[in-house]
PDB file of N, CA, C and O in Angstrom:
ATOM      1  N   UNK A   1       0.836  -1.178   0.000  1.00  0.00           N
ATOM      2  CA  UNK A   1       0.000   0.000   0.000  1.00  0.00           C
ATOM      3  C   UNK A   1       0.880   1.240   0.000  1.00  0.00           C
ATOM      4  O   UNK A   1       1.972   1.254   0.569  1.00  0.00           O
ATOM      5  N   UNK A   2       0.387   2.256  -0.639  1.00  0.00           N
ATOM      6  CA  UNK A   2       1.143   3.504  -0.629  1.00  0.00           C
ATOM      7  C   UNK A   2       0.960   4.198   0.716  1.00  0.00           C
ATOM      8  O   UNK A   2       0.075   3.854   1.500  1.00  0.00           O
ATOM      9  N   UNK A   3       1.797   5.160   0.955  1.00  0.00           N
ATOM     10  CA  UNK A   3       1.779   5.857   2.240  1.00  0.00           C
ATOM     11  C   UNK A   3       0.473   6.599   2.472  1.00  0.00           C
ATOM     12  O   UNK A   3      -0.054   6.584   3.585  1.00  0.00           O
ATOM     13  N   UNK A   4      -0.056   7.246   1.443  1.00  0.00           N
ATOM     14  CA  UNK A   4      -1.306   7.996   1.622  1.00  0.00           C
ATOM     15  C   UNK A   4      -2.498   7.067   1.841  1.00  0.00           C
ATOM     16  O   UNK A   4      -3.398   7.385   2.618  1.00  0.00           O
ATOM     17  N   UNK A   5      -2.507   5.928   1.162  1.00  0.00           N
ATOM     18  CA  UNK A   5      -3.589   4.961   1.358  1.00  0.00           C
ATOM     19  C   UNK A   5      -3.540   4.381   2.765  1.00  0.00           C
ATOM     20  O   UNK A   5      -4.573   4.201   3.410  1.00  0.00           O
ATOM     21  N   UNK A   6      -2.344   4.093   3.229  1.00  0.00           N
ATOM     22  CA  UNK A   6      -2.175   3.563   4.579  1.00  0.00           C
ATOM     23  C   UNK A   6      -2.641   4.571   5.618  1.00  0.00           C
ATOM     24  O   UNK A   6      -3.260   4.195   6.614  1.00  0.00           O
ATOM     25  N   UNK A   7      -2.351   5.841   5.398  1.00  0.00           N
ATOM     26  CA  UNK A   7      -2.763   6.891   6.326  1.00  0.00           C
ATOM     27  C   UNK A   7      -4.286   7.028   6.337  1.00  0.00           C
ATOM     28  O   UNK A   7      -4.881   7.192   7.402  1.00  0.00           O
ATOM     29  N   UNK A   8      -4.918   6.964   5.171  1.00  0.00           N
ATOM     30  CA  UNK A   8      -6.380   7.058   5.095  1.00  0.00           C
ATOM     31  C   UNK A   8      -7.055   5.883   5.800  1.00  0.00           C
ATOM     32  O   UNK A   8      -8.038   6.074   6.516  1.00  0.00           O
ATOM     33  N   UNK A   9      -6.543   4.686   5.606  1.00  0.00           N
ATOM     34  CA  UNK A   9      -7.102   3.503   6.265  1.00  0.00           C
ATOM     35  C   UNK A   9      -6.939   3.628   7.781  1.00  0.00           C
ATOM     36  O   UNK A   9      -7.857   3.296   8.531  1.00  0.00           O
ATOM     37  N   UNK A  10      -5.784   4.102   8.233  1.00  0.00           N
ATOM     38  CA  UNK A  10      -5.556   4.274   9.665  1.00  0.00           C
ATOM     39  C   UNK A  10      -6.520   5.279  10.266  1.00  0.00           C
ATOM     40  O   UNK A  10      -7.024   5.068  11.369  1.00  0.00           O
ATOM     41  N   UNK A  11      -6.785   6.372   9.557  1.00  0.00           N
ATOM     42  CA  UNK A  11      -7.700   7.389  10.072  1.00  0.00           C
ATOM     43  C   UNK A  11      -9.127   6.864  10.117  1.00  0.00           C
ATOM     44  O   UNK A  11      -9.855   7.142  11.071  1.00  0.00           O
ATOM     45  N   UNK A  12      -9.537   6.117   9.110  1.00  0.00           N
ATOM     46  CA  UNK A  12     -10.889   5.529   9.118  1.00  0.00           C
ATOM     47  C   UNK A  12     -11.024   4.544  10.279  1.00  0.00           C
ATOM     48  O   UNK A  12     -12.039   4.544  10.976  1.00  0.00           O
ATOM     49  N   UNK A  13     -10.009   3.705  10.491  1.00  0.00           N
ATOM     50  CA  UNK A  13     -10.040   2.787  11.625  1.00  0.00           C
ATOM     51  C   UNK A  13     -10.043   3.545  12.950  1.00  0.00           C
ATOM     52  O   UNK A  13     -10.687   3.118  13.908  1.00  0.00           O
ATOM     53  N   UNK A  14      -9.329   4.663  13.005  1.00  0.00           N
ATOM     54  CA  UNK A  14      -9.294   5.461  14.225  1.00  0.00           C
ATOM     55  C   UNK A  14     -10.654   6.077  14.529  1.00  0.00           C
ATOM     56  O   UNK A  14     -10.986   6.291  15.695  1.00  0.00           O
ATOM     57  N   UNK A  15     -11.435   6.362  13.509  1.00  0.00           N
ATOM     58  CA  UNK A  15     -12.774   6.904  13.745  1.00  0.00           C
ATOM     59  C   UNK A  15     -13.729   5.801  14.182  1.00  0.00           C
ATOM     60  O   UNK A  15     -14.567   6.017  15.057  1.00  0.00           O
ATOM     61  N   UNK A  16     -13.609   4.625  13.583  1.00  0.00           N
ATOM     62  CA  UNK A  16     -14.490   3.514  13.937  1.00  0.00           C
ATOM     63  C   UNK A  16     -14.131   2.941  15.303  1.00  0.00           C
ATOM     64  O   UNK A  16     -15.000   2.781  16.161  1.00  0.00           O
ATOM     65  N   UNK A  17     -12.850   2.634  15.504  1.00  0.00           N
ATOM     66  CA  UNK A  17     -12.369   2.072  16.768  1.00  0.00           C
ATOM     67  C   UNK A  17     -10.983   2.658  17.037  1.00  0.00           C
ATOM     68  O   UNK A  17      -9.978   2.122  16.570  1.00  0.00           O
ATOM     69  N   UNK A  18     -10.929   3.756  17.789  1.00  0.00           N
ATOM     70  CA  UNK A  18      -9.687   4.516  17.937  1.00  0.00           C
ATOM     71  C   UNK A  18      -8.450   3.714  18.340  1.00  0.00           C
ATOM     72  O   UNK A  18      -7.402   3.904  17.722  1.00  0.00           O
ATOM     73  N   UNK A  19      -8.505   2.832  19.337  1.00  0.00           N
ATOM     74  CA  UNK A  19      -7.274   2.128  19.700  1.00  0.00           C
ATOM     75  C   UNK A  19      -6.738   1.213  18.587  1.00  0.00           C
ATOM     76  O   UNK A  19      -5.534   0.963  18.520  1.00  0.00           O
ATOM     77  N   UNK A  20      -7.612   0.721  17.730  1.00  0.00           N
ATOM     78  CA  UNK A  20      -7.173  -0.164  16.655  1.00  0.00           C
ATOM     79  C   UNK A  20      -6.284   0.566  15.660  1.00  0.00           C
ATOM     80  O   UNK A  20      -5.251   0.037  15.247  1.00  0.00           O
ATOM     81  N   UNK A  21      -6.672   1.769  15.275  1.00  0.00           N
ATOM     82  CA  UNK A  21      -5.855   2.545  14.352  1.00  0.00           C
ATOM     83  C   UNK A  21      -4.481   2.850  14.922  1.00  0.00           C
ATOM     84  O   UNK A  21      -3.478   2.779  14.213  1.00  0.00           O
ATOM     85  N   UNK A  22      -4.438   3.189  16.197  1.00  0.00           N
ATOM     86  CA  UNK A  22      -3.167   3.489  16.855  1.00  0.00           C
ATOM     87  C   UNK A  22      -2.346   2.215  17.036  1.00  0.00           C
ATOM     88  O   UNK A  22      -1.124   2.244  16.888  1.00  0.00           O
ATOM     89  N   UNK A  23      -2.989   1.116  17.350  1.00  0.00           N
ATOM     90  CA  UNK A  23      -2.286  -0.155  17.526  1.00  0.00           C
ATOM     91  C   UNK A  23      -1.599  -0.595  16.243  1.00  0.00           C
ATOM     92  O   UNK A  23      -0.464  -1.071  16.284  1.00  0.00           O
ATOM     93  N   UNK A  24      -2.262  -0.444  15.116  1.00  0.00           N
ATOM     94  CA  UNK A  24      -1.666  -0.860  13.848  1.00  0.00           C
ATOM     95  C   UNK A  24      -0.457  -0.008  13.474  1.00  0.00           C
ATOM     96  O   UNK A  24       0.451  -0.487  12.795  1.00  0.00           O
ATOM     97  N   UNK A  25      -0.439   1.241  13.909  1.00  0.00           N
ATOM     98  CA  UNK A  25       0.682   2.122  13.565  1.00  0.00           C
ATOM     99  C   UNK A  25       1.836   2.003  14.566  1.00  0.00           C
ATOM    100  O   UNK A  25       2.997   1.953  14.158  1.00  0.00           O
ATOM    101  N   UNK A  26       1.536   1.956  15.860  1.00  0.00           N
ATOM    102  CA  UNK A  26       2.571   2.026  16.890  1.00  0.00           C
ATOM    103  C   UNK A  26       2.790   0.735  17.668  1.00  0.00           C
ATOM    104  O   UNK A  26       3.792   0.614  18.374  1.00  0.00           O
ATOM    105  N   UNK A  27       1.887  -0.230  17.561  1.00  0.00           N
ATOM    106  CA  UNK A  27       2.008  -1.429  18.385  1.00  0.00           C
ATOM    107  C   UNK A  27       1.554  -1.116  19.807  1.00  0.00           C
ATOM    108  O   UNK A  27       0.817  -0.156  20.033  1.00  0.00           O
ATOM    109  N   UNK A  28       1.993  -1.925  20.754  1.00  0.00           N
ATOM    110  CA  UNK A  28       1.581  -1.749  22.163  1.00  0.00           C
ATOM    111  C   UNK A  28       2.509  -0.793  22.890  1.00  0.00           C
ATOM    112  O   UNK A  28       3.098  -1.146  23.911  1.00  0.00           O
ATOM    113  N   UNK A  29       2.638   0.394  22.374  1.00  0.00           N
ATOM    114  CA  UNK A  29       3.457   1.408  23.028  1.00  0.00           C
ATOM    115  C   UNK A  29       2.563   2.350  23.810  1.00  0.00           C
ATOM    116  O   UNK A  29       1.358   2.124  23.920  1.00  0.00           O
ATOM    117  N   UNK A  30       3.141   3.386  24.342  1.00  0.00           N
ATOM    118  CA  UNK A  30       2.414   4.342  25.181  1.00  0.00           C
ATOM    119  C   UNK A  30       1.233   4.965  24.459  1.00  0.00           C
ATOM    120  O   UNK A  30       0.188   5.196  25.067  1.00  0.00           O
ATOM    121  N   UNK A  31       1.385   5.239  23.169  1.00  0.00           N
ATOM    122  CA  UNK A  31       0.302   5.874  22.414  1.00  0.00           C
ATOM    123  C   UNK A  31      -0.957   5.017  22.412  1.00  0.00           C
ATOM    124  O   UNK A  31      -2.066   5.534  22.543  1.00  0.00           O
ATOM    125  N   UNK A  32      -0.784   3.701  22.264  1.00  0.00           N
ATOM    126  CA  UNK A  32      -1.931   2.797  22.260  1.00  0.00           C
ATOM    127  C   UNK A  32      -2.640   2.795  23.607  1.00  0.00           C
ATOM    128  O   UNK A  32      -3.865   2.902  23.664  1.00  0.00           O
ATOM    129  N   UNK A  33      -1.881   2.675  24.685  1.00  0.00           N
ATOM    130  CA  UNK A  33      -2.497   2.594  26.010  1.00  0.00           C
ATOM    131  C   UNK A  33      -3.189   3.892  26.394  1.00  0.00           C
ATOM    132  O   UNK A  33      -4.237   3.875  27.040  1.00  0.00           O
ATOM    133  N   UNK A  34      -2.603   5.019  25.998  1.00  0.00           N
ATOM    134  CA  UNK A  34      -3.248   6.301  26.266  1.00  0.00           C
ATOM    135  C   UNK A  34      -4.542   6.432  25.463  1.00  0.00           C
ATOM    136  O   UNK A  34      -5.549   6.922  25.975  1.00  0.00           O
ATOM    137  N   UNK A  35      -4.510   5.999  24.225  1.00  0.00           N
ATOM    138  CA  UNK A  35      -5.712   6.050  23.390  1.00  0.00           C
ATOM    139  C   UNK A  35      -6.793   5.124  23.952  1.00  0.00           C
ATOM    140  O   UNK A  35      -7.969   5.487  23.971  1.00  0.00           O
ATOM    141  N   UNK A  36      -6.412   3.956  24.400  1.00  0.00           N
ATOM    142  CA  UNK A  36      -7.375   3.025  24.998  1.00  0.00           C
ATOM    143  C   UNK A  36      -8.006   3.632  26.247  1.00  0.00           C
ATOM    144  O   UNK A  36      -9.217   3.532  26.444  1.00  0.00           O
ATOM    145  N   UNK A  37      -7.198   4.252  27.079  1.00  0.00           N
ATOM    146  CA  UNK A  37      -7.705   4.879  28.292  1.00  0.00           C
ATOM    147  C   UNK A  37      -8.661   6.028  27.962  1.00  0.00           C
ATOM    148  O   UNK A  37      -9.724   6.148  28.571  1.00  0.00           O
ATOM    149  N   UNK A  38      -8.283   6.866  27.003  1.00  0.00           N
ATOM    150  CA  UNK A  38      -9.166   7.972  26.609  1.00  0.00           C
ATOM    151  C   UNK A  38     -10.466   7.458  25.994  1.00  0.00           C
ATOM    152  O   UNK A  38     -11.526   8.049  26.202  1.00  0.00           O
ATOM    153  N   UNK A  39     -10.392   6.374  25.248  1.00  0.00           N
ATOM    154  CA  UNK A  39     -11.602   5.803  24.650  1.00  0.00           C
ATOM    155  C   UNK A  39     -12.520   5.226  25.722  1.00  0.00           C
ATOM    156  O   UNK A  39     -13.743   5.315  25.607  1.00  0.00           O
ATOM    157  N   UNK A  40     -11.943   4.641  26.752  1.00  0.00           N
ATOM    158  CA  UNK A  40     -12.769   4.123  27.849  1.00  0.00           C
ATOM    159  C   UNK A  40     -13.454   5.248  28.609  1.00  0.00           C
ATOM    160  O   UNK A  40     -14.582   5.083  29.075  1.00  0.00           O
ATOM    161  N   UNK A  41     -12.786   6.395  28.741  1.00  0.00           N
ATOM    162  CA  UNK A  41     -13.397   7.549  29.413  1.00  0.00           C
ATOM    163  C   UNK A  41     -14.465   8.210  28.556  1.00  0.00           C
ATOM    164  O   UNK A  41     -15.446   8.747  29.071  1.00  0.00           O
ATOM    165  N   UNK A  42     -14.267   8.166  27.261  1.00  0.00           N
ATOM    166  CA  UNK A  42     -15.237   8.765  26.355  1.00  0.00           C
ATOM    167  C   UNK A  42     -14.814   8.502  24.924  1.00  0.00           C
ATOM    168  O   UNK A  42     -13.633   8.590  24.591  1.00  0.00           O
ATOM    169  N   UNK A  43     -15.760   8.185  24.099  1.00  0.00           N
ATOM    170  CA  UNK A  43     -15.455   7.816  22.719  1.00  0.00           C
ATOM    171  C   UNK A  43     -14.828   8.974  21.947  1.00  0.00           C
ATOM    172  O   UNK A  43     -13.875   8.774  21.193  1.00  0.00           O
ATOM    173  N   UNK A  44     -15.353  10.173  22.130  1.00  0.00           N
ATOM    174  CA  UNK A  44     -14.861  11.340  21.397  1.00  0.00           C
ATOM    175  C   UNK A  44     -13.409  11.703  21.747  1.00  0.00           C
ATOM    176  O   UNK A  44     -12.629  11.971  20.833  1.00  0.00           O
ATOM    177  N   UNK A  45     -13.014  11.723  23.024  1.00  0.00           N
ATOM    178  CA  UNK A  45     -11.598  11.996  23.313  1.00  0.00           C
ATOM    179  C   UNK A  45     -10.660  10.956  22.693  1.00  0.00           C
ATOM    180  O   UNK A  45      -9.553  11.290  22.272  1.00  0.00           O
ATOM    181  N   UNK A  46     -11.099   9.713  22.639  1.00  0.00           N
ATOM    182  CA  UNK A  46     -10.297   8.665  22.002  1.00  0.00           C
ATOM    183  C   UNK A  46     -10.112   8.912  20.519  1.00  0.00           C
ATOM    184  O   UNK A  46      -9.020   8.720  19.985  1.00  0.00           O
ATOM    185  N   UNK A  47     -11.171   9.336  19.851  1.00  0.00           N
ATOM    186  CA  UNK A  47     -11.091   9.632  18.417  1.00  0.00           C
ATOM    187  C   UNK A  47     -10.168  10.826  18.166  1.00  0.00           C
ATOM    188  O   UNK A  47      -9.316  10.785  17.279  1.00  0.00           O
ATOM    189  N   UNK A  48     -10.342  11.873  18.945  1.00  0.00           N
ATOM    190  CA  UNK A  48      -9.521  13.074  18.760  1.00  0.00           C
ATOM    191  C   UNK A  48      -8.051  12.742  18.945  1.00  0.00           C
ATOM    192  O   UNK A  48      -7.218  13.143  18.132  1.00  0.00           O
ATOM    193  N   UNK A  49      -7.721  12.014  20.004  1.00  0.00           N
ATOM    194  CA  UNK A  49      -6.326  11.665  20.250  1.00  0.00           C
ATOM    195  C   UNK A  49      -5.781  10.757  19.147  1.00  0.00           C
ATOM    196  O   UNK A  49      -4.658  10.957  18.683  1.00  0.00           O
ATOM    197  N   UNK A  50      -6.553   9.776  18.729  1.00  0.00           N
ATOM    198  CA  UNK A  50      -6.086   8.844  17.704  1.00  0.00           C
ATOM    199  C   UNK A  50      -5.810   9.556  16.386  1.00  0.00           C
ATOM    200  O   UNK A  50      -4.781   9.312  15.756  1.00  0.00           O
ATOM    201  N   UNK A  51      -6.709  10.425  15.966  1.00  0.00           N
ATOM    202  CA  UNK A  51      -6.495  11.156  14.713  1.00  0.00           C
ATOM    203  C   UNK A  51      -5.303  12.091  14.856  1.00  0.00           C
ATOM    204  O   UNK A  51      -4.522  12.233  13.916  1.00  0.00           O
ATOM    205  N   UNK A  52      -5.146  12.725  15.999  1.00  0.00           N
ATOM    206  CA  UNK A  52      -3.996  13.596  16.226  1.00  0.00           C
ATOM    207  C   UNK A  52      -2.685  12.827  16.129  1.00  0.00           C
ATOM    208  O   UNK A  52      -1.753  13.261  15.453  1.00  0.00           O
ATOM    209  N   UNK A  53      -2.617  11.698  16.798  1.00  0.00           N
ATOM    210  CA  UNK A  53      -1.382  10.908  16.811  1.00  0.00           C
ATOM    211  C   UNK A  53      -1.069  10.369  15.413  1.00  0.00           C
ATOM    212  O   UNK A  53       0.094  10.332  15.012  1.00  0.00           O
ATOM    213  N   UNK A  54      -2.079   9.961  14.685  1.00  0.00           N
ATOM    214  CA  UNK A  54      -1.846   9.383  13.365  1.00  0.00           C
ATOM    215  C   UNK A  54      -1.472  10.428  12.314  1.00  0.00           C
ATOM    216  O   UNK A  54      -0.818  10.101  11.323  1.00  0.00           O
ATOM    217  N   UNK A  55      -1.877  11.672  12.520  1.00  0.00           N
ATOM    218  CA  UNK A  55      -1.594  12.693  11.520  1.00  0.00           C
ATOM    219  C   UNK A  55      -0.367  13.550  11.841  1.00  0.00           C
ATOM    220  O   UNK A  55       0.107  14.293  10.981  1.00  0.00           O
ATOM    221  N   UNK A  56       0.140  13.456  13.042  1.00  0.00           N
ATOM    222  CA  UNK A  56       1.283  14.312  13.377  1.00  0.00           C
ATOM    223  C   UNK A  56       2.566  13.841  12.746  1.00  0.00           C
ATOM    224  O   UNK A  56       3.613  14.461  12.938  1.00  0.00           O
TER     225      UNK A  56
END
């Protein structure tokens, strides 16, 4: 897959299930656990963080 296609798929996954998009990009690192925690507190904070991390 090209880089732009991979980024689009990651963002779509981050909107549907935020920790999944982050997990596919970073693995089980700090970003994933923080995204999982934010998603458990509220779906919207998880989405915002996941899209931010994937696009930075």
